[in-house]
C-alpha positions as CSV (number, residue, x, y, z in Angstrom):
1,M,-120.5,27.3,119.2
2,K,-118.9,30.0,117.0
3,R,-121.4,29.7,114.1
4,F,-124.3,30.4,116.4
5,A,-122.8,33.5,118.1
6,S,-123.4,36.2,115.5
7,A,-125.8,38.2,117.7
8,L,-123.2,38.3,120.4
9,C,-120.4,40.2,118.7
10,I,-119.9,43.9,118.3
11,L,-119.3,44.7,114.7
12,G,-116.9,47.5,113.8
13,I,-116.9,49.7,110.7
14,A,-113.7,51.2,109.4
15,G,-111.9,51.8,106.1
16,L,-109.3,49.5,104.7
17,W,-105.7,50.3,105.3
18,P,-104.2,50.3,101.8
19,G,-100.6,49.3,101.4
20,P,-98.2,47.0,99.5
21,L,-97.9,43.4,100.7
22,P,-94.3,42.0,101.0
23,A,-93.5,38.8,99.3
24,Q,-95.2,35.9,101.1
25,T,-92.7,33.4,102.4
26,T,-92.6,30.4,104.7
27,P,-90.0,29.8,107.4
28,A,-87.0,27.6,106.6
29,A,-87.6,24.0,107.6
30,S,-84.1,23.4,109.0
31,R,-84.9,24.7,112.5
32,A,-87.9,25.1,114.7
33,S,-90.0,28.2,113.8
34,K,-91.0,30.5,116.6
35,I,-94.7,31.0,117.0
36,I,-97.1,32.8,119.2
37,L,-100.7,31.5,119.4
38,D,-103.5,34.1,119.9
39,T,-106.6,32.2,120.9
40,D,-110.1,32.4,122.4
41,I,-109.7,29.0,124.0
42,G,-112.6,27.9,126.2
43,D,-115.7,28.4,124.2
44,D,-115.5,26.0,121.3
45,I,-113.2,23.0,121.6
46,D,-111.1,23.4,118.5
47,D,-108.7,26.0,120.2
48,A,-107.6,23.3,122.7
49,F,-106.8,20.9,119.9
50,A,-104.9,23.6,118.0
51,L,-102.8,24.4,121.1
52,A,-102.2,20.6,121.7
53,L,-101.0,20.2,118.1
54,A,-98.6,23.1,118.6
55,L,-97.2,21.6,121.7
56,R,-96.7,18.3,119.9
57,S,-95.0,19.6,116.8
58,P,-91.2,19.8,117.0
59,E,-91.1,21.9,113.9
60,I,-92.3,24.9,115.8
61,E,-91.4,26.5,119.1
62,V,-94.3,28.1,121.0
63,I,-92.7,31.2,122.6
64,G,-96.0,32.6,123.9
65,I,-99.8,32.3,124.1
66,T,-102.1,35.3,124.2
67,T,-105.8,35.1,124.9
68,A,-108.5,37.0,123.0
69,W,-112.2,38.0,123.4
70,G,-114.5,37.9,126.4
71,D,-113.0,36.8,129.7
72,T,-109.4,36.7,128.6
73,S,-108.1,36.1,132.1
74,L,-110.1,32.9,132.5
75,R,-108.9,31.8,129.0
76,A,-105.3,32.4,130.1
77,K,-105.9,30.2,133.2
78,L,-107.1,27.4,130.9
79,A,-104.1,27.8,128.6
80,N,-101.8,27.8,131.6
81,R,-103.3,24.6,133.0
82,L,-103.2,22.8,129.7
83,V,-99.5,23.7,129.2
84,K,-98.7,22.6,132.7
85,D,-100.8,19.4,132.7
86,V,-99.2,18.0,129.5
87,G,-95.7,18.4,130.9
88,T,-94.2,20.8,128.4
89,R,-91.7,23.4,129.3
90,P,-93.0,26.7,130.8
91,I,-94.6,28.9,128.1
92,P,-95.5,32.6,128.8
93,V,-99.3,33.2,128.7
94,R,-100.7,36.7,128.6
95,A,-104.4,37.7,128.9
96,G,-105.5,40.0,126.1
97,V,-108.0,42.8,125.7
98,R,-111.1,42.0,127.6
99,T,-114.4,42.5,125.7
100,E,-118.1,42.1,126.3
101,S,-119.1,38.6,125.2
102,K,-122.1,36.4,126.0
103,S,-120.6,33.4,124.3
104,N,-120.8,30.1,126.1
105,F,-117.5,29.4,128.0
106,T,-118.1,25.7,128.0
107,Q,-114.8,24.8,129.6
108,N,-115.2,27.1,132.6
109,Q,-114.9,24.4,135.2
110,W,-111.6,23.0,133.9
111,A,-110.2,26.5,133.3
112,S,-111.0,27.8,136.8
113,E,-108.4,25.4,138.3
114,G,-105.6,26.9,136.2
115,A,-103.0,29.4,137.4
116,A,-103.5,33.1,136.7
117,A,-101.3,34.6,134.0
118,P,-99.0,37.5,134.8
119,V,-100.5,40.9,134.2
120,S,-97.4,42.5,132.8
121,P,-96.7,42.9,130.0
122,D,-100.2,42.7,128.7
123,A,-100.9,40.5,125.7
124,V,-100.7,43.4,123.2
125,E,-97.3,44.6,124.5
126,F,-96.1,41.0,124.7
127,L,-96.9,40.6,121.0
128,L,-95.0,43.7,120.1
129,E,-92.1,43.0,122.4
130,Q,-91.5,39.6,120.9
131,A,-91.8,40.9,117.3
132,R,-89.3,43.6,118.0
133,K,-87.0,41.2,119.8
134,S,-86.9,38.7,116.9
135,P,-87.8,40.7,113.7
136,G,-88.8,38.5,110.8
137,E,-88.6,35.3,112.8
138,I,-92.0,34.9,114.5
139,T,-95.2,33.5,113.0
140,L,-98.4,34.8,114.8
141,I,-101.1,32.2,114.6
142,A,-104.5,33.9,115.2
143,I,-107.4,31.5,115.9
144,G,-109.8,33.9,117.7
145,P,-111.4,37.3,117.1
146,L,-108.6,39.7,116.1
147,T,-109.0,42.3,118.9
148,N,-105.4,41.9,120.3
149,I,-104.0,42.2,116.8
150,G,-106.0,45.3,116.0
151,A,-104.8,46.8,119.3
152,A,-101.2,45.9,118.5
153,I,-101.4,47.6,115.1
154,D,-102.9,50.7,116.7
155,R,-100.1,50.8,119.3
156,D,-97.2,50.2,117.0
157,A,-97.8,49.4,113.4
158,D,-94.1,49.4,112.5
159,G,-93.4,47.0,115.4
160,F,-96.3,44.7,114.3
161,R,-94.8,44.5,110.8
162,K,-91.8,42.8,112.3
163,F,-93.8,39.6,112.5
164,Q,-92.7,37.2,109.7
165,R,-96.3,36.4,108.9
166,V,-99.8,35.8,110.4
167,V,-101.5,32.5,109.9
168,L,-105.2,33.1,110.4
169,M,-108.2,30.9,110.9
170,G,-110.9,33.1,109.7
171,G,-113.1,34.1,106.8
172,S,-115.5,32.5,104.3
173,I,-114.6,32.8,100.7
174,R,-116.9,30.3,98.8
175,R,-118.4,28.1,101.5
176,G,-120.2,28.8,104.8
177,Y,-120.8,26.9,108.0
178,G,-121.9,23.3,107.5
179,D,-121.0,23.2,103.8
180,L,-119.0,20.0,103.5
181,G,-119.3,19.8,99.7
182,Y,-122.1,17.2,99.6
183,A,-125.1,19.4,99.3
184,P,-125.8,22.3,96.8
185,D,-123.5,25.2,97.4
186,R,-125.1,27.8,99.7
187,G,-122.3,30.3,99.3
188,P,-120.1,32.1,101.9
189,E,-121.3,33.8,105.1
190,P,-119.8,35.9,107.9
191,E,-117.3,33.9,109.9
192,Y,-117.0,34.3,113.7
193,N,-113.4,35.4,114.1
194,I,-113.8,38.1,111.5
195,Y,-117.3,39.5,112.3
196,C,-116.6,39.7,116.0
197,D,-114.1,42.5,115.3
198,V,-114.5,43.8,111.8
199,K,-112.2,46.8,112.5
200,A,-109.4,44.6,113.6
201,A,-109.7,42.3,110.6
202,R,-109.5,45.3,108.3
203,K,-106.4,46.6,110.1
204,L,-104.7,43.2,109.8
205,L,-105.5,42.9,106.0
206,G,-104.0,46.4,105.6
207,S,-101.0,45.9,107.9
208,G,-98.5,44.8,105.2
209,V,-97.6,41.6,107.1
210,P,-97.9,38.5,105.0
211,I,-101.2,36.8,105.8
212,F,-102.1,33.1,105.3
213,M,-105.8,32.6,105.7
214,M,-107.5,29.3,106.6
215,P,-111.2,30.1,106.0
216,L,-114.3,27.9,106.4
217,D,-113.7,26.6,102.9
218,S,-110.9,24.4,104.2
219,T,-111.3,24.0,108.0
220,Q,-114.6,22.1,108.5
221,L,-112.8,19.0,109.8
222,L,-115.1,16.7,111.8
223,L,-113.7,14.7,114.7
224,D,-116.0,11.8,114.4
225,E,-116.7,9.1,117.0
226,S,-114.1,6.6,115.7
227,K,-111.4,9.2,115.8
228,R,-112.4,10.4,119.3
229,T,-112.4,6.9,120.6
230,M,-109.0,6.2,119.3
231,L,-107.6,9.4,120.6
232,F,-109.1,9.5,124.1
233,S,-108.3,5.8,124.7
234,T,-104.6,6.7,124.6
235,G,-104.7,7.8,128.2
236,S,-101.8,10.2,128.1
237,P,-101.8,13.5,130.1
238,L,-102.5,15.4,126.9
239,T,-105.4,13.2,125.6
240,N,-106.9,13.0,129.1
241,A,-106.9,16.8,129.2
242,L,-108.4,17.0,125.8
243,A,-111.1,14.4,126.7
244,A,-112.0,16.4,129.9
245,L,-112.3,19.6,127.8
246,Y,-114.2,17.8,125.0
247,F,-116.9,16.4,127.3
248,Q,-117.3,19.7,129.0
249,W,-117.8,21.2,125.6
250,V,-120.3,18.5,124.7
251,R,-122.2,19.2,127.9
252,G,-122.3,22.9,127.3
253,T,-123.3,22.7,123.6
254,R,-125.3,19.4,123.4
255,T,-123.3,18.7,120.3
256,P,-121.5,15.4,120.1
257,T,-119.1,16.0,117.2
258,A,-116.6,18.9,117.1
259,T,-115.3,20.7,114.0
260,L,-111.5,21.4,114.4
261,F,-111.5,24.7,112.5
262,D,-108.5,26.2,114.4
263,A,-106.3,23.2,114.3
264,M,-105.8,23.7,110.5
265,A,-104.0,27.0,111.2
266,V,-101.4,25.3,113.3
267,A,-101.2,22.4,110.9
268,Y,-100.5,24.8,108.0
269,A,-97.7,26.5,110.0
270,V,-96.1,23.0,110.4
271,K,-96.9,21.4,107.1
272,P,-98.2,23.9,104.5
273,E,-98.9,21.3,101.9
274,L,-101.9,20.2,104.0
275,C,-103.7,23.4,102.8
276,P,-102.3,24.9,99.6
277,V,-103.0,28.6,99.3
278,E,-103.7,31.0,96.5
279,P,-103.2,34.8,96.5
280,L,-106.3,37.0,96.8
281,H,-107.2,40.5,97.5
282,I,-109.7,40.3,100.3
283,T,-111.9,43.0,101.7
284,V,-114.2,42.8,104.8
285,D,-117.6,44.5,104.7
286,E,-119.6,45.8,107.6
287,T,-121.2,42.4,108.3
288,G,-117.9,40.6,108.4
289,M,-118.1,39.0,104.9
290,T,-114.6,38.4,103.5
291,K,-114.9,39.1,99.8
292,P,-112.3,38.5,97.1
293,T,-112.1,41.6,95.0
294,T,-109.8,43.1,92.3
295,G,-106.5,44.5,93.3
296,G,-103.1,43.3,94.4
297,P,-103.0,40.3,96.8
298,N,-103.2,41.1,100.5
299,A,-103.6,37.5,101.7
300,S,-103.1,34.0,100.6
301,A,-106.1,31.7,101.3
302,C,-106.6,28.0,101.4
303,L,-109.8,27.2,99.7
304,S,-109.7,23.4,99.9
305,S,-108.2,20.7,102.0
306,D,-108.2,16.9,102.4
307,P,-109.7,15.9,105.8
308,E,-108.2,12.4,105.7
309,K,-104.7,13.8,105.2
310,F,-105.3,16.3,108.0
311,F,-106.3,13.7,110.5
312,H,-103.5,11.3,109.5
313,F,-101.2,14.2,110.4
314,L,-103.0,15.3,113.6
315,L,-104.0,12.2,115.4
316,P,-100.6,10.4,115.6
317,R,-99.0,13.6,117.1
318,L,-101.7,14.0,119.7
319,M,-101.5,10.3,120.6
320,E,-97.8,10.4,121.4
321,S,-97.1,10.1,125.1
322,T,-94.6,12.9,125.2
323,A,-93.5,15.9,123.2
324,R,-90.9,15.2,120.5
325,S,-87.7,17.2,120.1
326,A,-87.0,19.1,116.9
327,N,-84.6,17.3,114.6
């Protein structure tokens, strides 16, 4: 699981990229918003739920999926298979920058049966091509380590700024892993998606693209047994796929209950009132700590959410037998 992987990531050290932040806006609700999902699907299970929610949300149009961290080609095969098995329209999937990683690819067996993703354009060029093609129209949802994003900024910072916004699952502002608000406050700690690639996180925060951050403070959303039973008993192609992936994750981690961190980033892109944000100036130190400091806002962060409202939003969508059309 992500919170146990700190020794497995290579930390980067770099200075912040200073720069003004454009006014932070959300897309108009009158038509489906274009999104690209950048994901490290295959280790923890929450990425699969985030992708499933995106596929079941008519408010957004998934125009591409890019995979990040570790064996990105195998992750792309998993994403390809999930998209195909749930019967949605074809969606481009591109493997991202491959890195050294010893994280536990718990869903390896299911992923290995997927189709390989095209090798050209690579994920980094795909991100930039789409941003240039539809300037100011695409939300990039980042739910893994930020290596692809850092590489895209290095390759073409002006092109990257054509993204409308980045919705990020990452960071820890006031609460760390396992802090659900019941025990005494233990304070923040380095969060996986940030500390895996500190340099890339700093580049994103200095990019000038509006950033909406869903940190540990608001994303520790437990999929308990009653919710799992209700969901998996639906028996649709989507819930069957999620069940198979879930139990491979359980077998690989010996953990019965998943935390759906990443699904909140997609939920926010669809329904932002589920996780109200506030502007902050955030810096990232050498250990991956995301610290609010003085200065003009460079991100808006959601520091609290209502798990019941989240699951009342999530579960009905996942239990639908087919994808809905946008109104």
